[in-house]
N, C-alpha and C positions, 0 to 999 in steps of 0.2 A: 816772780813767775810761779804759777801753780804747776809743779812738776807732774802732778797726777792728771793734768788735763790732756796729756797725750797718751794715756795708758792703753787705749785701744788701737792706736795706730801702729803700723808696721813699717820698718825701715826698708830701704832698697835691698839690704843684704838678707832680708827674710826674718830678722829678729824683732821681737816685740820691743817697744821703746818705753823708757821711763819705768815707773813702778807699776807692776801688775796689781790691779785692785784700785778702787776709787774712793776709799774711805780716808779723806784728808785728815780728819781729826785724829784718827787712829795712828797716823804716822808721827804724831807728836808726843805719844806717851805709851806706856805699856812695855812688856818685855820683847826682846828680840830673841826668837827661838830658832835654832839651827836644827833642821830635820833632814835625815838621810837614812838609807839602809846602813847596816853595819859594813865595815870594810870599804867605806866610800869617802873617807876624808874628813869626817866631822871633827875628829880630834885635831887634825891639821888646821882646819878652819878656826877652831876654838883657840888653838895656840897662837895663831897669827892675830886674831882679833883681841886677845888679851895683851898684845903688845901695843895696843892703842890706849892712851892714857885715860880716856873717858868711857871705855867699854869694860864691863865686868861680865864675862860669859862663863857661867858655872857649868859643871859637868852633869853627867846623866844621873837619874834618880830611879832607875828601874821602872819607869812609867807610872810612878805612884800618883803624880798630880792628876792625870786623867782617871786613874782608879778612884781617887777621892771624888771627882766630879761625877763619875758613874754611880758611885754609892749614893750621892745626893739625889739622884733621879728618883729614888724611892719616895721622896717627899712629895712627888706629884700624884701619888696614888690615893684613890678613895676620897678625894676632896678633903684632905687632911686639914688644911688651913680653915676651910669653911666650917668643918665640924668643931674646930677649936674655938671659933667665934661663939658658938652656942655655950661652950664651957665658960668662956670669959664673961659673957653677958648673962649667964644663967637662964638662957631662953630655951625652953623645950628640952631640958636635959633629962627629964623624967621619962620621955618616950622617943628620944632620938638615937640614931646610931652614932656612938661616940668612940668606938673602939680604935678608929684611926683619927687622930687629932693632934696637930702641932701648931703652936701659936706663931707661925711664920709661913710664908709661901715658899715654893721652890726657888723662885727668882731671888727672894730675899736671902735665903741661906746660901745660895751660890754667890751672891754679892759679898756676903760676910766672909765666905771662904776665900774668895779672890783677894779681898783686902788683907786677910790674915797671911796668905801666902806672899803677897807683895811685901808686907812688913817683914816677913821672915827672910826674904831674899835681899832686902835692901837695908836692914837694920845695921849691918856691920860695914856698909860701904864707907870708905874713908871720906868721901865727899858726895854730896847729893844736891845737885842743882839741875837746871833745865838741860844742861849738856851731858849729864850722867845717864848712861844707858846700861841697863842690866838685862840679863837673859840667861839662857842655858841651852845645852844641846842634848838631843835624845834620838835614839835609833829605834825606839819601840812604839812610836806613834803613827797612826794612819789618819785617814780623813775624819773618821768618827771622833778620834781623839782631838784633832784640831778643832772640831766643832765645840767640844767640851772646853778646850783651852780658851777659845774665844768667849765662851760664856763667863769663864772666870776672869779673863783679862780682855775686856773689850778693845783695848788699845794694842792688841797683839800684832807683831810684825814677824814674818817668817822668811828665813833664808833656806832654800831647798838645795841640797847638794846632789848632783846627778853624776853617776858613773856609768859608762858604757857597760852593757850587760856582760859581754864576754870578759872584759877586764874585771868586773865585779865578781863573776862566777869563779874565775881563776883564783882571785884573792881569797874568797870564801873557802874554796877547796883546799888551798894550801894552808890556810890558817886552822881549819877545823877537821879535815878528813884525811884519811889515808886512802890511797887509790883503791886498795882491795875492798874497802867498805862502802864504796860509792857506786850507784847505778843511775840509770836515766831518771828514775823516779825522784831521786834527790834533786837533780837539776830542774825537773819540771816543777817541783815544789818551790824551789827558790825563784824560779821564773814567775810563778803565780804570785808569790809574795812581793816580788820586785815590781811587777806591772800594777798590782793592786795598790801598792803604796803610792806610786806617783800619780796614778789616775785618781785615786780618792782624795789625796791631799790637794791636787790642783782643782778638782771639782768643788771642794768645800771652800777653798780660798776664793774661787770665782763667785760662788753662791753668796758668801757672806761679805764679799768685797774686802777681804783681808789683804793688806799690802804685802807683797812677796816678791822675791827675786829667785831665779834659778841660776846657779853657778855650776859650770861643768868642771868635773874633777880634773880632766886633762888640761883645761885652760888655766885653772888656778894653780896646778902643779907647775906649769911653765912660768907663771907670773903671779906671785902672791898678791900683787896690787889689785888684781881682778876682784878678789874678795872684798878688799877695803872699798873699792869703787862701787861695788854692788850694795854694800851696807850703807854707804853714804846716802844713797837714794832712799833708803828706808828710815833713816833716823834724822831727816831734816825736821827742824832747822838746826839741830844740835851739831851735826857734822861729826867727823871722826878725827881725833887728834892722835895720829900714828907716830910711834917711835920707829922710824924706818930701819935703823941699825939692828934693833932687837927683832923686828919682823923678818929681816933678811936671815938672821941666825935661826929663827924658828922655822923658816921655810925650808931649811936644809933637811929637815926630817919629814919624809912623806909617809903616806898611809901604809906602805909596805915595808917600812924600815925594820920593824920588829919581826918580820917574817923569818929572819935569820935563825931565830930560836924556836921556830915552829916546825911544821911538817916539812918533809923533803919536797923539792920542786915537783910540780905535777907533770906526769908523763904526757908529752904533747900529743901523741897518737891517741892515748886514752881520753885526753881532754877533748880532742876533736870529735871522737865518737859520742861522747856524752852530750856535747853541744848539739851535734846533728840530731840526736834522738830527742832532745828537749825542744828543739826548734822545728819539729815536724808539724806540717799542716797549719792549723789555726794559730798555734803559738807564735809562729814566725810573723803572721799578719799582725797579731796583737803587739808584738815587740816593735815591728817597723812603724806601726801607727803611733806608738808612744814616742819613739825616737823622733819622728817627724814633728810631733807636738812640742817636744822639748827643744828641738833646734829652732823652732819658730819663736819660742817664748823665753829662751835662756838669755841671760844678761850678756851684753857685749859692750865694751867701752865705746866702740865706734857708734853703735846704735844709740847709746845714751847721749852722746854728743849731738847726734842728729835730732834726737827728741828734744833736747834743750833748745837747739836752734829753731826747730819747728814751733815750739812753745813761745819763744821770744817773738818770732815773726807773727804768730797768731795774735799775741797780745798787742803788738804794735799795730797790726791791722785793725783790731777792734777799737783801739784808742783813736785811730784816724777816722774810722767810720763814725764813732761817737761824736767826735768834734764836728764832722760834717753834718 
């Protein structure tokens, strides 16, 4: 059954079904990339997924991969490849503009960089077969960066981690700020970054038909299996070979575990004032619209089962009609 055939249908509980995106070939190769804001559980997800025998999910790299792709965009300038053709063929070199000239196109150099990075990430894997999945997690990428990642890795799959804004803001505050150093402007800034991240990543994944799933921080914290089930839909036909005992142990550490060594708990009254100030007017509407979109599209185990059943029924119906 083609699990992607139900991608645009919604279940009765309001959740999107199956894999978001419709690029079937991309679901069979390329990296699995975990994207989230900071303080949203990406390390927790990485830890659980690395308890799966055939998954190798590496850590952050300070956004360097997208920076490399951004640097390569300069090769699109001034017809560099076309000018190089004149040099290679010695045609019109005496009176042509040759100051910009490289013997490869932008798409060619991006392809070379993608192949190089893939080799770098996979060279030391203990096993490499059709069931081996590699990837990484990063908290510094937005939609533009996802577009660049897709240029480098056409088989990109994305797992998006979503954390409720109030919970996210509280964790950021506690991890990085003292109450006396924080004002409403801080909260408005993190709200802007928060909304822009999810809106831009979802928009680019939809535009480029990149297979993706959204997993709620609260849902996965209650049941780590939600992470594995979501990833299973993205890595077909390889599947996920999970070591449940190790995953259970890994799941005991949640995203706020290390807060014990950070700043003191946030004053609840002050936190409420900051949240109220940040969510005034248009900001509240933006956040509510985003939350509605996330609820509609986030992964749910129940929704996925309904999608599989719908796909099976659709396939059976098509076969019967074809026979008729």
